N, C-alpha and C positions, 0 to 999 in steps of 0.2 A: 308224225301225225298220228293221232290216237287210233284211227281206224283206217289208215291209208292203204293197208294191204288186205283188207277183207274182200270177199267175193263181190261181184258187180251188183249194181243196183238192180232190184227185182221188180217186175211188173207182173200182175196176175196172168197176163198172156205170155210171159217169158221175157228174157233179155233180148235186146236188139243192139245193133252196132251203134245206133245213135245214143242209146242209154249208156253204153260203155264209154263213149267219148265224153259224156257229161260227168260220169261217176268219178268222184275224187278218190274212191276206195278201190278202184279196179286193180286186179293183180297182175295186169300185163306190164306194169312198170312204166316209168316216165318215157314219153316220146321225145323229149328234149333232154340233152345231157345235163345231169345235175351239176351244180357248182362244185368245182374242185376246192378242197380245203387249203387255204394258205396258212403259212406260219403265223402265230400270234405272239404278242408280247404279254406273257402271263403276269397277272397281279395277284393271283391266288393259285391254289392247286387242289386237285382231287387226290385223296388217298383212299385206297381200297381197304375198308374195314374187314370185310370178308366176302367170299363168293362161294356159291354152291350151284347145284344143278337139280332140276326137277323133271325135265323131259320136254320134248319138242311141242310147239304150239300147233304145228301143221298149218292148216288153212285158217285157224281161229286166232283170236287175240286174248291173251291171258294176262291179267293184272293180279299181283299178290295183295294180300290183306296184311296190314301191320297193326298189331296191338301191343304197345309197349316195346319190349325187346323181342317179341315173338313175331315171326313171319310165317304166313300160311300161303302155300302156292300149289298150283295144279298144272297138269299137262294133258294133252289130247288123249294119250293112251289110258287115262283113268288114274294116273298117279296123283295122290294128294299128300302133301308133306308139311310138317311143322319144323321150323328152325328157330332156335333160341340163340341169339348172338352168333349166328352162323353155324351152330352145332345142330345136326339133325336129331330131333327128339323122337319123331315117329314118321313112318311113311306107309301108306296103304295103297292097295289097288282097288279102285271102285268097281272094277269088273265091267265097265262100259266106257264108251267115249265121253269125254267131257268137252264142252264147247265154249266155256266162258271162264272168267276169272273167279276169284274166291271172295266170299264175304265172311266176316267174323267179328264177334264182339269179345273174343277171348274165352268164351264159354262154348260157343257153337261155331262150327265151320260149315258153310253152305256152298254148293256148286250146282251147276245145271248141265243138262245134256241136250244133244240135237233132237231127241225124241220128246222133249218137254218134261223130263223127269227132274225133280229137285231132290238132291241128296244132302242130308245133314249128318254131321259127325260131331262127336264130343271133342272139344278142343284139347282137353287134357290127354286123351288116349288115342284119338282117331277112331274110336269105336262108333259104329253106325248108330244114329239116334232115331231117325225117321226118314221116310220118303214121302213125297207129294208129287202132284202133277199140275202142269199149266197147259195152256191151250196150243202152244207151238214151241219151236226150238228156243233154247236159252242161249243167247250170244253174249250177254252182259254179266258182269259180276253181280251177284245178289248183294244186298245190304242187310245188316243185322243191327237193329236198334229198336228201342221202346218196346221190347218184348216181342218183336216181329222179325221174321225173315221176309224181306221184301224183294220180290223177284219180278223182273221184266221179261216178258216173252216176246218172240220175234214179231208178233202181230200187234205190238205196242199196248198190250194189256199189262197192268200192274197188279200183282197179287200180294196180299199180306197173309202170312202163315204164322200161327202161334209157335214160338220157339220151343215150347215144352213138348208138344205132341204133333206138330205139323198140320194141325187142323186149319183149314182155310177160314180166315176171319172176314175177309172182304176181297173184292176185285174192282179195280177202276178201269173203265174203258171209255173211249170217245171215238167219234168218227174221224177217219183219216183220209187224206187225198187218195185218188186212184193210183197215182204213181208216187213212190217214196223210195228212199235209199235204204239199203240193207246195211245196218251198222250195229256196232256193239255198245251203243250208248246205254248207260244204266240209269240208276236213280241216286239221289243225294239226300240222305236224312239231314234234317235241320230242325232240331228240337222236336216239337210236337207234330211237325209235318214232314213229308217227303217231297222233294222237288223232282220233277221229271219233265224233260223236253220232248216234243212230239213232231211228227211230220206236219207240214203246214205252218211251221214257225211258232208254235205255241209252247209256253212254259206254264206248268200247273203246280200248285201247292196242294198236296193231298193229305187230308187229316189222317194221322196214324190210328186214331181210335175207331174210325168207321169207314175210311176209304172215300169220303166225300171230298169234292173240290172246295178248298177254302178260297182260293182266287185263281184266276187264269189271266195271263197276259200274252200279248203278241210281241215276240222278239222280231219277227220279220213277216211281211205280207207277201204271199206269192204274187209274182207279176210276170207278164210276158204273153206272147201270142200262142204258145204251145204248152202242152203238159210238161215237157222237158224244161222249158224256161221257167215254169211256175214251181218247180221243186225248190222249196225253201225250208228244209228240215233242220231241226235242232238235233245234231248228231254227236254232241259232246255234253258232258255233265256241266251243270252250272257251277259257279264259284261263289262261295258265301263268306262274307267277312262282316262281323257285327250285324247291322240291320240292312246291309247291302247285298244283293244277289245279282250277279251278272251272267249273261249267257250269249251265245253266238249261234248264227244259223248259216248253213251253206246257201250260197247265192242270196244272201240276205243282209243282216245287220248284226252289230254287236250292241247290246243294250244292258243297262243296269236299272234295277228296280228296288223299291223299299220292300224288304222281305216280310214285313208285317201286313202291309196293305196291298202290295202289288202295284203301287203307283210308279209310273215311269220317272226315273231320275234323268236319264239322257239316253240317246241312241245315235248311231251313225252307221253309214253304209260300209260294210266290209264282209266278204265271204270267208267263213271259217268253218271247217269240219272238225278241226282238232280241238279248238276250245280256248278257254281263257283261265287266268288266275289273277288274284288280287293281293296286293300288300297294302300298307297303310297310306300310300301315296299314289300308286299306279295300278292300272289294269293292263295285264299283258295278254296279247292275242297272237296266235299263230295263224296267218292267213293261208289260203289255199295255193299260193304260189311259193310258199316257204319263207315268206317275210315274217319277221318277228317285230311286233309293235308294242310300244309303251304308250298308254293313254292316261290322261289325268283322271284320277278316280272320281273327282267331283264334277267334272264337266265333259269328259270324253275327248278333250282336245289332244292332238298328237304331241307327244314329247320327243320320241325318236322312232326310227325304223331301221332295223338291221336286215339287209337284203343279201348278205354274203353266204346264206345257207339256202338259197333258192333251189327248189325242186329236190330237196334232200329228204322228203317225207317226214317232216318234223312232227314231233309229238305235241300234245298240249304243253304249254309252259308251266313251270313250277316256281313260284316265288320263294326265295330263300334268303331271308335276312338282308334285304337291300340288293340282292342279286336275283337272277332268274336263270333257270336251267331248262334245256330242251335236249332231246335225243333224236337220232336220225336213223335212216334205213340201212346204214352200215354199222350200227351199234355204237356210234360215237356220241358221247355226252358232252354238251357245250355249256359253259357257264358264262353269263354276260353281266356286266355291271348295270344295276338298275337305273342309275342316274343318266347314263348316256348310251347304253347299248354296246359298249366296247367289249370285246372278248376278254374274259378274265382267266379262264382255264379251259382245258379240253382233255378228255381221256377216252380211250377205246375199251370196249368190253370184249365180246367174242367174235365180232365181225358180222353177226346176224342182226336183222332189223329189231329195233325197239318199237313195237307197234302200240303198246299200251302206254298210258300216261305215267310218267315217273311218280313215285309215291314218297311223300315226306317221311324220313326215318331218322329220328333224333335230330341232330343239327345238320344232317345231310339228306341224302335221297337214296332210294332203292329202285332199280330198274329190272325188269324181266325181259329177256330177249326172245326172239322167235325160236332159237335153238334150246331154250329152257334155262339159260344162265340167269342166276340171281346175283346181282352186283350191288352191294351196300357201299356207298361212297360217302366219305367225309369230306367236308370243304374246309380248307385252311387258307 
């Protein structure tokens, strides 16, 4: 699950035991024993193209940035590094704690800190380019696109900084519910807009040129008798394919929309904090009990459900050429067939959790573990 091991949900008055029971990201671990892995009959295989280490994530969730053959990664202790085809090109020490993943366009590398600082480095050399500041901690990987470094702060504000000098060009903010989950959800650039999900079940397309909302849609409506029951946050990045964008909400729904207009294509009840991905036929969803679902892209109808990974802290799914991959809390990466959900391959990394979503890398994928391992996997 993308943010399954982050700190507990936060309320202005502080955490309480009832919030901890609700929170899908609590660090206390599962109260029910996770499903044991059974042997599979493999129809494909993972091959490790290369592996490297960058440093421990600590209590945070770190996702690498991939630009061509280059991988940029960071760790809690302030390490930031570039790897080309698995070879370390440079490594620097930022001099302070880093609290989220990396954003890069191949020219600039951007990270954030728990104190709300934004640090930018030249991608070619690792030399510091500029610094900026946001309104609270940075738990998510920034995005770099359209001449902007786009950074989400922990109070759900979105900042657009000029990539040249770090000057703030705009900030987007909206009202949020009293109670929301503390997560590492970031933003998703999509052409001339940036997509961002929010507490309360909203998904917004923000114009990159001025930070204004182009459209806003409802992924899920909060419901229930108490504030806890009404938590319906979008805590994962949306998935975009062509003119379709899909998103999921915790204690809410999975829904797909027209990315140009925001018009709803379909929606269905399903709680997911890890998120979704899309291929040309299916929408894949990791639910909050560890079930992996394939839904028809056009209608949302169920195609299959794989429940043999229950309570294993699954990540967001990653669609891979007719297959789908997820990773779990023991660093195991699973590959399933897209047409029927049968297991196709499985491999282990370093035994520590994969908290961040797997990243597409060439014809395979890249995962970063909690212990700081970078594993580039080819699928055969």
